[in-house]
N, C-alpha and C positions, 0 to 999 in steps of 0.2 A: 306587351300586351297586345292581345289581338283587336280587331276592329269592333266586334261586338261589345267587348267588355269596355273600351273606349268610350263608345256612344252611349251605354248605359251610365257611365261615370258623368260625362258631360250631361245627359238627361236629368241626373240626380241634382248636379250642380245648378243646372237651370231651375229646375223646381224650387230649390232652396232661394235662389234669386228672386223667382217670381213672387213667392210668398214674403219675402222682406219688402219687395217694392211694389207689390200689387198690380204688376203688369205680367201679361201672359207671354211667356218666352218659349219657343219651340224650335228644335233643330230642323232646318228644312234642307231638302235635297230636290234638285231639279235634275232631270236625266234627258241624254240624247234618246232618239228613238230607237236605238239599239240596246239601250238600258244601261250604258254606261253613265257614271256621273258627270254632269255638265258643270255644276256649281252647288256649293253647300256653305250655309251658315246659319245664323239664327235669325229668327223673327221676333220682333217685340210687338205686340199688339197689332200684328198683321204688317209690320213693316221692316226691311232689313236693317239689321243692328249688328255692331261689332264688325268683326272681321269675317270676309266672304272671300272664298277660293274659287275661282274658275278653272276648268280643266279642258285641255284639248281631250280629242277622244282616244288618244293614247296615254291617258293618265297623266301627262305632263301637266304641272300647274302652269296655266295661261296668265293668270292675274292673281293678285291678292288686293282687296279693296276693303278700307274701312269705312263704316258707316256711323 
């Protein structure tokens, strides 16, 4: 499955969760100045939620943090 399809499925699942629990959940991505992904994870009501992944500029996973 490609990244666009995976992101779409994640978004649809988050919409279902947000409707069920009444909180706003969104997939958030932070990027380096060169456009590569620096970190990604979910925001629930504007705060980091669940598992977040941090990446080196080489795309290797630098860290995995649970909120």
